[in-house]
N, C-alpha and C positions, 0 to 999 in steps of 0.2 A: 653208655655202653650196655650191650646186651650179652648174655652168657648162654652158650649152647652146650648141651651134653648129648653126645651121640650114643644112643642106646637101642638102636633098631635091630642089630644083628642077632644071629642065632647063637654064635659062640660055641660052635660044635666041638671044638678041641677040648673044652673042659668037660663036656658030656653032661651038662646040667639039663634037666627037663624044664628049666625056666630061664628067662633072660640073664645073661652073664652079669650085668650090673647088680642083680639081686643076690649074687653069691655071698653067703654069710662069711664074715671074718671071725676070728676067734674071740673078739670082744663082744660078739652078738650083733653088731651092726653089719649091714650089707655094704658092698663096695659103693653103691650109689648113695646110701645114707651118709657114709663117711665123706664122700665128695660134697654133698650138699651142706653138711655141717661145716666143712672147711671153707667152702665158697662163701657161705653166709656169715662167716667171721669177718669178711672184708666187704661183701657186696649184698645187695638187696635180693631176697628170694623172689620177689616179683619180676625181676629181670632175667630169671632163668627160664629157658625153653629147652625141653627134652625131646629129641627125635626118637620116636618109638616105632616098633614094627612087630617083631616076634613076641607073641603073647603080651601085647601092649597093655591089656587091662590089668595084669599083675603089677606093672610099674605104676600105672595111673592111679590104682586104688591105694598104693602105699604112699604116694607122694602127690596128694591132691592140690598142694599149695603152689606147684610150679605150672608153667604153661606147656602145651604139647603141640607137636607137629607129627603127623603120621606119614610114614613111608609105606604105602601098600605093597611096594615091590621090594620089600626088605630081603626076600629070599633070592632075588635075581639081580640086585644092584649092590654096590659097595658104598664106602663112606663118601665118595665124591657126590653121589646123588642124594644121600641122606642129608649131608651138610647143605647142599644146594637148596633143598626144600626149606630149611630153616633160614638161611641167609636171605632168601627172597622175601621173607616176612619182615625183615629188619633192615631194609634199604635205608641208607642215610645214617646208620649207626656204626660205631666200631663194635667189633665182636671178639670176645674171648671164648674159645671153645675147648672142650675136653673130650677125649675118648672116654666112653662110659665104663672102661675097665681099668682105669688108672687109680692106684692107691698111693697117696702122697702125704707128706708132712704138711700141716696147714701153714707153717712158717714159710714154705716155698713161695706162696703167693706174694709175700712181701717183696720178693726179688723182682716181681713183674711190674710193680706199681709205677716205677719211673717211666718205663717205655709206654705203658698204658696212658699215663698222664701226658706224655709227649705225642700220643697218637701215632706211634711208630710200630709198624707191623713187625712181628717176630715169631720165631719158634723157640720153645724151651728145649734145652739140650743137656744131656749128660756127657761130659767129656772124658769120664773115667771108664766108660764101657763102650765097646764097638762090636756088638754081636751080629752075626750073619743074618739072623731072623728079623732084626729091627730096622727101622728107617734110619738111614745115615745121611750125613750132609758133608758138603765141601763149601769153601768160601772163596770169593774173589773180591778184592778191595774192601774187605770187611763185611760183605753181605753174602747171603746164601746164593750159591751157584747151582749145585745139584742137591736133590732131596728125594731119596727113594731107598728101597731095600737093595737095589742093585748097585749102589754107589761103591766104587773101589777106593781104597785108602781114605775112608771116611774119618772125619775129625772127632766124631762122637755120634751119639744116638739122639734122635728126636723122641721126646718122652710122651707125646700125645696131649700137650697143653700149648695152645697157639693163639695168636692175636692178629686180627686183620684190621688195619686202620679204616676209619670211615672214608678216607681219601682213596683207599685202594679197593674198597668193597665191590664196586661195580665191575672193575677189571677182573677180580677174582671170580665173581658170579659168571661173567662172560666165558671165562676159561673152563669153569666147572661144567657149564652147559655143553662144551665141546668134548669133555671127557667121555670115555666109554663107560658103560654101565658097571664094569668090573674094576674100574680104576679107583685107587684110594685118592682122598682129597689132596694128598701131596703132589699128585700129577697136575692138578689145577694150579698149584703154586709154582711148580717147575715151568709150566707153560707160560704163566704170567711173567715169570722172571725172563724167560727167553724171548717172548713176543712183545712184552710191554715194558721191559726193563724195571719190573717191580723190585723195590728195595726192601729186603727182609733181613732183619738182624737176627742174631741168636742171643738168648739169655741163658747163661750157664747156671743150672740149678743143682750142680753136682754136690754141693754142700749138704743137700737134703735128700731124704729117701723119696724115691719115686719109682714105682714098679707097675708096668703094664701086665695085667694078668691074662696071659694067653693059654698057659699050660698049668698042670697041677703043681709043677715045681715052682712056677711063679707065685701061685697061691700060698705055698709054704713060705716063700720068702716074704710075701706081703704080710703074712701073719707074724713075722718077726718084728715088724715095725709098728704094729698097732697096739 
């Protein structure tokens, strides 16, 4: 299995002059440092690839131990195209990927191990919160049906930690290729579900803290859990 961290975006809503994953938390570590610390509790640092773009050297200088893929079009493309660049480097593998702005409890990863070991594609979800701004989901026959910010009557929120099976990777890559530049990667998953009958489970991580830091209020909440 390979691990991808998506860290190419500008993150303009926080107003930082540096990449959002480098945002410091109150314990002195950046969001990305906490992510890597958590990930390497369970997995090998050599299996981590980070997609960079905006002020990439700032990230690369701080974390020389991980691998990198560069999205030169970070200012005109969204996560579908950043993720695509990394996935194409890892054909034949299963992939666990993280949005680069997610602050989470390390124990959360223990909930994912069964599905990873079973090579079953999944999205991690919080069923205790369904906010308008977040990516929401619905299910059909126990698998994801809809997955986007526009979902009505969502069952919960996707938290930005996802897994694609090695069996499903080529299908996912094909659909990400068809996405528009401004689409989120969830669009590629939705298209694979609709066009290829891709089976994606949900893993409920609501028992643990997990916050995607988009706004200053999110950062305040994230600092409550570190």
